Structures are given as structure tokens and as C-alpha cells.
C-alpha positions in Angstrom: 0.0 0.0 0.0 1.1 3.6 -0.8 2.9 5.0 2.3 1.3 8.5 2.3 -2.1 6.9 2.1 -1.3 4.6 5.0 -0.1 7.5 7.1 -3.3 9.5 6.5 -5.6 6.5 7.0 -4.0 5.8 10.4 -4.4 9.5 11.2 -8.1 9.4 10.3 -8.7 6.2 12.2 -6.9 7.5 15.2 -8.6 10.9 15.2 -10.4 10.3 18.4 -7.1 9.6 20.2 -5.5 12.7 18.8 -8.5 14.8 19.7 -8.2 13.6 23.3 -4.6 14.6 23.5 -5.2 18.2 22.4 -4.0 20.4 19.6 -0.2 19.8 20.3 -0.3 16.3 18.8 -2.0 17.6 15.7 0.6 20.4 15.3 3.3 17.8 15.7 1.8 15.8 12.8 1.9 18.8 10.5 5.5 19.6 11.5 6.6 16.0 11.0 5.0 16.0 7.5 6.8 19.1 6.4 10.1 17.6 7.7 9.4 14.4 5.8 8.8 16.4 2.7 12.1 18.4 3.1 13.9 15.0 3.4 12.3 13.7 0.2 10.4 11.0 2.0 7.0 12.3 0.8 6.0 14.9 -1.8 4.8 18.4 -0.8 1.2 17.7 -1.7 1.1 14.8 0.7 2.8 16.9 3.4 0.2 19.7 2.9 -2.7 17.2 3.2 -1.3 15.8 6.4 -0.9 19.3 7.8 -4.5 20.2 6.8 -5.7 17.0 8.6 -3.7 18.0 11.7 -5.2 21.5 11.6 -8.7 20.0 11.4 -8.1 17.9 14.5 -6.5 20.8 16.3 -9.5 23.0 15.6 -11.8 20.2 16.9 -9.9 20.1 20.2 -9.9 23.9 20.5 -11.7 25.3 23.6 -14.5 27.8 22.8 -14.0 31.0 24.8 -16.8 32.9 26.7 -16.6 35.6 24.1 -17.0 33.1 21.3 -19.9 31.6 23.1 -21.6 35.0 23.2 -21.1 35.8 19.6 -22.1 32.4 18.4 -25.2 32.7 20.6 -25.9 36.2 19.2 -25.7 34.8 15.6 -28.1 32.1 16.6 -30.4 34.6 18.2 -30.5 36.7 15.0 -31.7 33.6 13.1 -34.4 33.0 15.7 -35.6 36.7 15.3 -35.7 36.1 11.6 -38.3 33.4 12.3 -40.1 35.1 15.2 -41.0 38.7 15.8 -40.0 40.3 19.1 -42.8 41.4 21.4 -42.6 45.1 22.4 -46.1 45.6 23.6 -45.4 45.4 27.4 -41.9 46.6 28.4 -42.9 46.1 32.1 -43.4 42.4 31.5 -40.0 42.1 29.8 -38.3 43.9 32.7 -40.2 41.6 35.1 -38.9 38.4 33.4 -35.3 39.8 33.4 -35.6 40.5 37.1 -36.6 36.9 37.7 -33.7 35.8 35.5 -31.4 38.0 37.6 -32.6 36.4 40.8 -32.0 33.0 39.5 -28.5 33.5 38.0 -27.1 35.5 40.9 -27.7 32.5 43.1 -26.5 30.0 40.5 -23.1 28.3 40.0 -22.3 30.5 37.0 -23.7 34.0 37.7 -21.1 35.9 35.6 -20.9 35.3 31.8 -19.7 37.4 29.0 -22.3 40.3 28.6 -24.7 38.7 31.0 -28.1 37.0 30.7 -31.0 38.5 28.8 -34.6 37.5 28.3 -36.7 38.5 25.3 -40.4 37.8 24.6 -41.4 36.5 21.2 -44.7 37.7 19.7 -46.1 34.3 19.0 -48.9 32.2 20.3 -46.8 29.1 19.8 -45.8 27.5 23.1 -42.0 27.5 23.1 -38.8 28.9 24.5 -35.1 28.9 23.3 -31.8 29.6 24.9 -28.6 30.2 23.0 -25.0 30.2 24.2 -23.8 33.4 25.8 -27.0 34.1 27.8 -29.7 34.8 25.2 -33.2 33.5 26.3 -36.3 33.8 24.2 -39.9 33.0 25.5 -43.1 33.1 23.4 -46.2 34.8 24.6 -48.0 31.4 24.2 -45.7 29.9 26.8 -46.1 32.8 29.2 -49.8 32.5 29.0 -49.5 28.9 30.3 -47.8 30.1 33.5 -50.1 30.5 36.5 -47.6 32.2 38.9 -44.2 33.9 39.1 -42.7 30.7 40.3 -44.0 28.9 37.2 -42.3 31.7 35.1 -39.2 31.2 37.1 -39.3 27.5 36.2 -39.4 28.3 32.5 -36.5 30.7 32.8 -34.5 28.4 35.1 -34.8 25.6 32.5 -33.4 27.8 29.8 -30.6 29.1 32.1 -29.7 25.5 32.7 -29.3 24.8 29.0 -26.9 27.8 28.9 -24.9 26.8 32.0 -24.7 23.1 30.9 -23.4 24.4 27.5 -25.8 22.2 25.5 -25.5 24.2 22.3 -21.7 24.5 22.6 -21.4 20.8 23.1 -23.3 20.4 19.8 -20.6 22.6 18.1 -17.8 20.5 19.5 -19.5 17.3 18.3 -19.8 18.9 14.8 -16.1 19.9 14.8 -15.0 16.4 15.7 -17.1 14.8 13.0 -15.9 17.3 10.4 -12.3 16.9 11.4 -12.5 13.2 10.9 -14.3 13.6 7.6 -11.8 16.1 6.3 -8.9 13.9 7.3 -10.5 11.0 5.4 -11.0 13.2 2.4 -7.3 14.2 2.4 -6.3 10.5 2.3 -8.8 9.7 -0.5 -7.5 12.6 -2.6 -3.9 11.4 -2.3 -4.8 7.8 -3.1 -6.6 9.0 -6.3 -3.6 11.2 -7.1 -6.0 14.2 -7.3 -4.8 17.8 -6.9 -8.1 19.2 -5.7 -7.7 21.6 -2.8 -9.8 21.1 0.3 -12.3 23.8 1.3 -11.2 26.1 4.1 -12.2 24.4 7.4 -13.6 27.7 8.7 -16.4 27.4 6.2 -17.3 23.9 7.5 -17.2 25.0 11.2 -19.2 28.2 10.5 -22.1 25.9 9.6 -22.4 25.1 13.4 -24.6 28.2 13.8 -27.1 26.8 11.3 -27.0 23.4 13.1 -27.8 25.0 16.4 -30.7 26.9 14.9 -32.0 23.6 13.4 -31.7 22.0 16.8 -33.5 24.7 18.7 -36.3 25.3 16.2 -36.8 22.0 14.4 -35.3 19.1 16.4 -34.7 20.0 20.0 -32.1 18.8 22.4 -31.9 15.1 23.3 -34.2 13.7 26.0 -31.3 13.3 28.3 -30.3 17.0 27.9 -33.9 18.1 28.6 -34.0 16.0 31.7 -30.6 17.4 32.8 -31.9 20.9 32.3 -35.0 20.2 34.4 -32.8 18.8 37.2 -30.6 21.8 37.3 -33.6 24.1 37.1 -34.9 22.6 40.3 -31.6 23.5 42.0 -31.6 27.0 40.6 -35.1 27.7 41.7 -34.5 26.4 45.3 -31.3 28.4 45.5 -33.2 31.6 44.6 -36.0 30.9 47.0 -38.6 29.8 44.4 -40.8 26.8 45.0 -39.1 24.0 43.0 -42.4 22.0 42.6 -43.6 24.9 40.4 -41.6 23.3 37.6 -43.9 20.3 37.8 -47.0 22.7 38.0 -45.7 24.3 34.8 -45.2 21.0 33.1 -48.7 20.0 34.0 -50.0 23.3 32.5 -48.0 22.5 29.3 -49.5 19.0 29.3 -53.0 20.5 29.3 -52.3 23.2 26.7 -50.0 21.4 24.3 -52.7 19.4 22.5 -54.2 22.8 21.3 -50.8 24.0 20.0 -49.0 22.8 17.0 -45.2 22.8 16.8 -43.2 24.4 19.5 -42.7 22.2 22.6 -44.6 19.4 20.9 -41.8 19.1 18.4 -38.7 20.0 20.3 -39.2 18.6 23.9 -40.0 15.3 25.4 -43.7 14.8 26.5 -44.5 16.7 29.7 -45.5 13.4 31.4 -41.9 12.1 30.9 -40.5 15.3 32.2 -42.8 15.3 35.2 -41.8 11.8 36.1 -38.1 12.8 35.9 -38.6 15.9 38.0 -40.5 14.1 40.7 -37.4 12.0 41.3 -35.4 15.1 42.3 -37.8 17.6 43.7 -38.1 15.9 47.1 -34.5 16.7 47.8 -35.3 20.4 48.2 -37.0 21.9 51.2 -37.8 25.6 50.6 -40.1 27.8 52.7 -43.3 28.4 50.6 -43.3 32.2 50.0 -45.4 32.2 46.8 -48.1 34.3 48.4 -45.7 37.3 48.6 -45.1 37.2 44.9 -48.7 36.8 43.8 -49.6 40.5 43.8 -46.8 41.6 41.5 -47.5 38.6 39.2 -51.2 39.5 39.0 -50.4 43.2 38.3 -48.4 42.2 35.2 -50.6 39.4 34.1 
């Protein structure tokens, strides 16, 4: 078998190992390829292909910074606002939701993020909510209408904060990067084997598609059932830490269970059935003992309702 092809095939097959050992190994692969080319062991085209493969793996292993999380989330948010119109009819309600959000995050494990957390209402009767990386939270009027108390609203916001703090959308990007890195590595090997001189697309173009993939996840597919359960479990903790009644998450899920059959799309399409989420939440809610102070929040909730 042709040696360059063998080298790249091994690199593709071992991509998972290389990814786990960080970008330094990938850089070493590129450096070694260039040295081998200078010594006449392989031609320059082969060396460049190995270097590109190493760069792909290094990019896949790269940590995403808080600033990158914010700007990726902002790009995703812009796509959401292209599909849904923002609601500006009640600024007081928007401020109210952001104050609830502030109470939740200040008592959370990750209160400070780049540019903070922000809640925006979407002018849609659809029952749905979205959270993008970097602290962007979107809630439809349809979902707000299902909430019977401030604590129920806090449950919705806490669930979306949980998605952000658990980095669910960022994890999707990392998965995409790993998949694409392996694919590009395999493509490099195939090109050399076929003696083709076709240049590979810039890897940045491939990874930029991650924004579109996140939008598709949020609006069309939803997170995995495991991730939704994980977000509900953390939401219970966030609510209890801020003094909200954790069982209000279950109250909210029961309201969704009653209202969802009358609403197409939205949570029906992107979330597990409320009954499944209720069963999961009931396993954890008993761990929290919080004084029931809901009556003190009822007046301000009713005034904005």
C-alpha cells in the first residue's frame, strides 16, 4: 500500500485519540509531515494534506471562549428573530422576566458570563422557548400564557438558564467539529490515493455551519431527551437556590400537558412529552425543602398578568 495513504488512513482512524490529546499532537503531525517532505520521504502535496488534517483535529480540540460563546449565541439569536417577531407591547413584562432571571442567575453556580443573561419575549402564540449560548433567552407569549404564577415563570427561565450553563448548544458545536475533522482527514487521504490535486475547502467554512446546526436543533429538532431531563434537574436546584418553590416546575409541566394538544409545533416538536419530564422531575424535587413564600409574589405577578 502507498505509504502516504497509509499514514493518512491511520491519522483518520486515530482521530479520536488525537482529539483527546489536544492540539499539540495535531501540530506535531503537521510539522513532521513538512520535515518528511524536506527530506524527500513524501511529496509536498502529501505533506500539505497531512498538515490540513492536523489542523482539522487541532480545531476540533480547541476550547471555545466565553466571548466566542456569546457571539455564536448572538448569531443564533439573530436567526431566531428572523423566524419570530420580538414582542414590544409590554416593556414592564419584559423587565419583570429579566428580574426573575437575575434572581436565578445571581444564586447560580455561574452568575457571571460574557455580557450577562438577557430574556426577550417573542410575539407568537406558539408554546415555546429557546436559549442560545452566551445568555440569550427567548420565550413566546404562548408559553407565558401557560404560567399561573411567578414561580412557574421562574421554572421556565431556570430551565433555559440550565441549558446555557450546561453548554448544551456548545457541546453540539464540539461534536460537529470532531465529526468534520475526521471527515476532512479521510477526504485528504482519499485525494492522495486517487492522485488528485483538488484543494480542500477552508475548514472555517465547515465549522461556521455550526450556527445553522444550532438553529436547526432549537427550532426543528430540539435537544436530546437526556439533555432536557438534565436541564430540568438543574432548574430545580436553581429555583431552590433563589427561594422559588421547585415544585412549580412540575406545575408548569402539567399546564403544558393541558395546553400542548391545542398548540401545533413548539414544545410538541422540540421537547419530550410533559409526562416524561414530570416523572423525571419528581425523582429530584423531594431533595429540596424551601419555605413556601409564593403568596408574597402573587400581587406583582397579577399586576403584570
